[in-house]
C-alpha positions as CSV (number, residue, x, y, z in Angstrom):
1,M,101.2,165.8,129.5
2,L,98.9,167.1,127.2
3,S,95.7,164.7,126.9
4,L,94.6,164.2,123.9
5,R,91.3,166.0,123.9
6,R,93.4,169.4,124.7
7,F,95.5,168.1,121.8
8,A,92.6,167.5,119.3
9,S,91.2,170.7,120.3
10,R,94.1,172.5,118.6
11,F,92.6,171.8,115.3
12,R,89.4,173.7,114.0
13,P,86.7,172.1,112.2
14,S,87.1,175.0,109.6
15,S,90.1,172.7,108.7
16,A,89.7,169.4,106.7
17,L,92.8,168.0,108.4
18,G,91.9,169.2,111.9
19,T,88.4,167.3,111.2
20,L,90.4,164.0,110.2
21,F,93.4,164.1,112.4
22,P,91.4,163.5,115.5
23,G,89.9,160.4,114.1
24,L,92.8,158.9,113.2
25,L,94.5,159.4,116.8
26,C,91.4,157.3,117.7
27,V,91.7,154.6,115.3
28,A,95.6,154.4,115.9
29,A,94.9,154.3,119.8
30,A,92.4,151.6,119.6
31,W,94.0,149.6,117.2
32,P,96.6,147.0,119.3
33,T,93.4,146.5,121.3
34,T,90.9,145.4,118.5
35,G,93.6,143.8,115.9
36,W,94.5,141.6,119.6
37,A,90.8,140.9,119.7
38,Y,90.1,139.7,116.2
39,Q,93.6,137.3,116.4
40,K,92.2,135.9,119.5
41,A,88.4,135.1,117.9
42,T,90.0,133.2,115.1
43,E,92.1,131.1,116.8
44,G,91.5,128.1,118.5
45,S,91.6,124.4,117.7
46,E,89.5,125.1,114.6
47,V,91.2,127.9,112.4
48,V,88.7,126.6,109.6
49,M,85.5,126.4,110.6
50,D,82.4,124.6,109.3
51,K,84.8,121.7,107.9
52,L,82.9,120.1,105.2
53,F,85.5,117.2,105.5
54,P,86.1,117.3,109.2
55,K,89.3,114.5,109.9
56,K,88.9,113.9,113.9
57,G,88.0,110.5,114.4
58,K,87.6,109.3,110.6
59,V,88.9,106.3,109.1
60,E,89.9,106.7,105.3
61,L,90.5,103.6,103.0
62,D,92.8,103.9,99.8
63,G,94.2,101.9,96.6
64,T,97.2,103.5,94.7
65,F,99.1,102.5,92.0
66,G,102.6,104.2,91.3
67,L,106.0,103.1,90.5
68,V,109.7,103.6,91.6
69,L,111.5,106.5,90.1
70,N,114.9,106.4,90.4
71,S,115.8,102.5,89.7
72,S,118.2,102.2,86.8
73,Y,118.1,98.8,85.5
74,T,114.6,97.6,86.4
75,Q,111.2,99.4,86.2
76,T,109.4,98.5,89.4
77,F,105.3,98.7,89.3
78,L,103.9,99.5,93.1
79,A,100.2,98.4,94.3
80,N,99.3,99.7,97.3
81,A,96.9,99.6,100.1
82,G,96.5,102.0,103.0
83,L,94.3,102.9,106.2
84,D,94.5,106.0,107.8
85,Y,92.8,106.9,111.3
86,F,93.1,110.8,112.5
87,W,92.4,111.4,116.6
88,S,92.8,115.1,115.8
89,E,92.5,117.7,113.1
90,E,96.2,117.5,112.6
91,W,97.5,114.7,113.6
92,G,97.0,110.8,112.4
93,F,98.3,107.4,112.0
94,N,98.6,105.2,109.0
95,I,99.3,101.7,107.5
96,T,100.5,100.6,104.4
97,G,101.0,97.5,102.5
98,N,103.2,97.4,98.9
99,F,103.1,94.7,96.3
100,A,105.8,95.2,93.7
101,I,105.9,93.8,90.4
102,S,109.9,94.6,88.4
103,K,110.8,94.5,84.7
104,D,114.2,94.5,83.3
105,K,114.8,97.6,81.2
106,D,116.7,97.7,78.0
107,E,119.6,99.1,80.0
108,R,119.9,95.3,82.5
109,K,119.7,93.6,79.4
110,C,122.3,95.4,77.3
111,I,124.8,95.1,80.2
112,E,124.0,91.3,80.7
113,T,124.8,90.6,76.9
114,F,128.0,93.1,77.2
115,Y,131.2,92.5,75.0
116,N,134.5,93.9,74.9
117,D,135.0,95.6,71.9
118,P,138.5,97.8,72.2
119,N,138.6,98.6,68.3
120,F,135.4,99.0,67.5
121,D,135.5,95.8,65.2
122,I,131.1,95.4,66.2
123,D,128.7,97.7,65.4
124,P,126.4,98.6,66.9
125,E,127.7,97.7,70.7
126,C,124.4,96.4,72.5
127,G,122.5,97.1,69.5
128,S,121.6,93.8,68.4
129,D,118.1,91.9,69.4
130,S,120.2,88.8,68.8
131,P,124.1,88.2,69.4
132,K,124.1,85.1,67.0
133,D,124.0,87.5,64.3
134,L,127.4,89.1,65.3
135,T,129.5,87.3,62.8
136,P,131.8,86.3,62.1
137,A,133.4,86.4,65.2
138,D,136.8,89.1,65.4
139,P,139.5,87.7,67.9
140,D,140.1,90.9,69.8
141,A,136.3,91.2,70.7
142,D,134.6,89.0,73.0
143,W,131.6,88.5,75.4
144,G,132.2,90.6,78.9
145,P,128.8,90.7,80.6
146,A,129.0,93.0,83.8
147,Y,126.4,92.2,86.5
148,V,126.0,95.1,89.3
149,P,124.4,94.8,92.4
150,I,120.3,94.8,92.0
151,R,117.5,94.7,94.4
152,E,114.1,93.5,93.3
153,L,111.4,95.0,95.4
154,K,108.6,92.6,96.3
155,Y,106.5,93.5,99.1
156,M,106.8,96.9,102.2
157,I,104.9,97.1,104.8
158,T,105.1,100.7,106.7
159,G,103.6,102.8,109.6
160,N,103.6,106.4,109.6
161,V,102.5,109.2,111.5
162,L,100.5,111.7,109.7
163,W,100.5,115.4,110.1
164,N,98.0,117.6,108.0
165,P,99.4,121.3,107.7
166,I,97.4,122.7,105.3
167,Y,93.7,122.4,104.5
168,G,91.7,124.7,101.9
169,K,89.4,124.5,99.1
170,Q,90.1,126.0,95.3
171,I,88.0,126.9,92.0
172,V,88.6,124.8,89.5
173,L,87.7,125.5,85.7
174,L,86.4,128.9,87.8
175,S,83.0,126.6,88.0
176,A,83.4,123.8,90.7
177,T,84.7,124.1,94.2
178,N,87.1,121.7,95.4
179,Y,88.6,120.8,98.8
180,F,91.9,119.5,99.8
181,D,94.0,118.5,102.5
182,F,98.1,118.6,102.4
183,F,99.8,115.9,104.5
184,L,103.3,115.3,105.5
185,G,104.1,111.5,107.1
186,A,107.2,109.7,108.7
187,G,107.9,106.0,109.8
188,G,109.2,103.0,109.2
189,G,108.8,99.3,108.2
190,L,110.1,95.8,106.6
191,A,110.6,95.3,102.6
192,F,111.4,92.0,101.5
193,S,113.2,92.1,98.3
194,T,115.1,89.6,95.8
195,Y,119.1,90.7,95.9
196,Y,121.3,89.9,92.9
197,P,125.0,90.7,94.3
198,K,127.8,91.9,92.1
199,Q,129.6,89.1,89.9
200,A,133.3,89.6,89.1
201,T,133.4,86.2,87.9
202,F,131.5,82.8,86.9
203,A,131.0,79.2,88.4
204,D,134.0,78.0,86.9
205,G,136.0,81.3,88.0
206,H,136.7,82.7,84.3
207,P,136.1,86.5,84.8
208,S,133.1,88.0,83.3
209,R,135.0,90.6,81.6
210,G,138.7,90.5,81.5
211,T,141.7,92.3,80.0
212,F,142.0,92.3,75.8
213,C,144.7,93.4,73.0
214,V,144.2,96.8,71.6
215,K,145.4,96.8,67.7
216,A,147.0,100.1,68.6
217,Q,149.3,99.2,71.3
218,Q,150.1,95.6,69.3
219,A,151.1,98.2,66.7
220,A,153.1,100.2,68.6
221,D,155.2,96.6,69.9
222,A,155.0,94.3,67.0
223,K,157.0,91.8,69.4
224,E,153.9,92.1,71.7
225,H,152.3,88.7,71.9
226,C,148.6,88.3,73.0
227,D,147.1,85.2,74.2
228,L,143.7,85.9,73.6
229,S,142.4,82.5,75.2
230,Q,143.8,83.8,78.2
231,L,142.1,87.3,77.7
232,Q,138.8,86.6,76.6
233,G,136.4,87.5,79.2
234,G,133.3,85.5,77.7
235,Q,133.7,83.9,74.5
236,N,133.7,85.9,71.1
237,P,130.5,86.9,69.2
238,G,128.9,84.8,66.7
239,T,129.0,81.6,69.5
240,L,126.6,81.8,72.4
241,D,126.4,79.9,75.7
242,D,123.7,81.0,77.6
243,S,125.3,80.0,80.9
244,K,127.7,83.0,80.8
245,I,125.5,86.1,79.1
246,G,121.8,87.3,80.0
247,P,119.8,86.0,83.0
248,S,121.1,82.8,82.9
249,G,125.0,83.7,83.9
250,R,123.5,86.2,86.9
251,P,124.5,85.2,90.4
252,L,121.9,83.1,92.6
253,P,119.7,85.8,94.3
254,R,118.8,86.2,97.8
255,S,115.7,86.6,99.0
256,E,116.0,89.4,102.3
257,S,113.5,91.0,104.5
258,T,115.5,94.3,105.2
259,P,114.2,97.4,107.6
260,L,113.1,100.7,106.2
261,I,112.5,104.2,107.2
262,H,109.6,105.7,105.1
263,L,109.0,109.4,104.5
264,M,105.9,110.9,102.6
265,L,104.7,113.8,101.0
266,G,100.9,114.2,99.4
267,Q,97.8,115.9,98.7
268,R,94.2,114.6,98.9
269,F,91.3,115.9,97.4
270,H,87.7,115.4,98.7
271,F,84.5,115.2,97.1
272,M,81.3,113.5,97.4
273,K,81.3,113.8,101.3
274,R,82.9,110.3,101.5
275,F,85.3,109.8,98.3
276,L,88.6,110.9,97.8
277,V,91.6,111.1,95.2
278,T,95.2,111.0,96.7
279,A,98.8,111.7,95.5
280,T,101.7,111.1,97.4
281,L,105.5,111.4,96.4
282,E,107.4,108.9,99.0
283,N,110.9,107.8,100.0
284,Y,111.8,104.6,101.1
285,T,115.6,103.8,102.6
286,L,116.7,100.4,103.2
287,V,118.8,100.3,106.1
288,G,121.2,97.6,106.9
289,T,121.9,96.6,103.2
290,E,125.4,95.3,101.6
291,S,125.9,98.5,100.1
292,G,124.7,100.2,103.7
293,F,121.2,102.1,102.6
294,D,119.1,101.8,99.5
295,D,117.2,104.3,98.1
296,F,113.8,104.3,96.5
297,L,111.6,107.3,95.5
298,T,108.4,106.2,94.6
299,L,105.4,108.3,92.9
300,T,101.8,107.1,93.9
301,G,98.0,108.0,92.9
302,G,94.8,106.3,93.6
303,F,91.2,107.0,95.4
304,G,90.0,106.0,98.4
305,V,86.9,106.9,100.7
306,R,86.5,107.6,104.2
307,F,83.8,106.7,107.3
């Protein structure tokens, strides 16, 4: 086999390529060793050396505020308190408690004061703040509130395992340096809520939304007879019975405690050695509910302190 020395000696120094080529061969031959050595030198339990905000053995306390993003009929606001402990730079444990306040959206107010208006005799539908103003009453229109299943959160308690795969720093406005970490969490807990089941009839057995006569049908068959007293879902607009529409007509709520599965992802921004700003996107899946499971997607943000 031709040795490297003999192979290189064939190229004369007078040639620029002959001068450069032996050096390139030496670098190429040494590259696997030097590359491997460099990689091993930077590996270890502390890939990022000299962290300003190390996590191992640290405790973080935070308070956050947020809201539920995917609730159709209620607007739910959250106040959260959490405690985090890290036994390594990557892994930790988290305990959180949530307090929830729910407020009815206009959509819920609409369907619970809803009425049957197949001929569009009343205008605008669900647009009047005072149902008493819907006069005179039309015989083809009647109250028909809809009571769909709605769950209002009250409290949630969770425990999670935390994983911090990313730690770094960034330049803010080309002047200040900010340190951050990105984390994922998974766990479970317990949710306490008030549940309003679906209701199709009132307490007296009267349907909340019934059948009705349509003028087009009546015109097609002049002999057709509609007994409006039997077809009314509630009562005619223009007369108000609080027991059959709105919040007073709701089914009796049930207080329930439900196990949940909790997933979270978020980011913390550290400053002044002890303080942090945190933002999280979380999903609470209540299992074993009447529908099988209920999902609540939340967005929260707040401040914390580390010790």
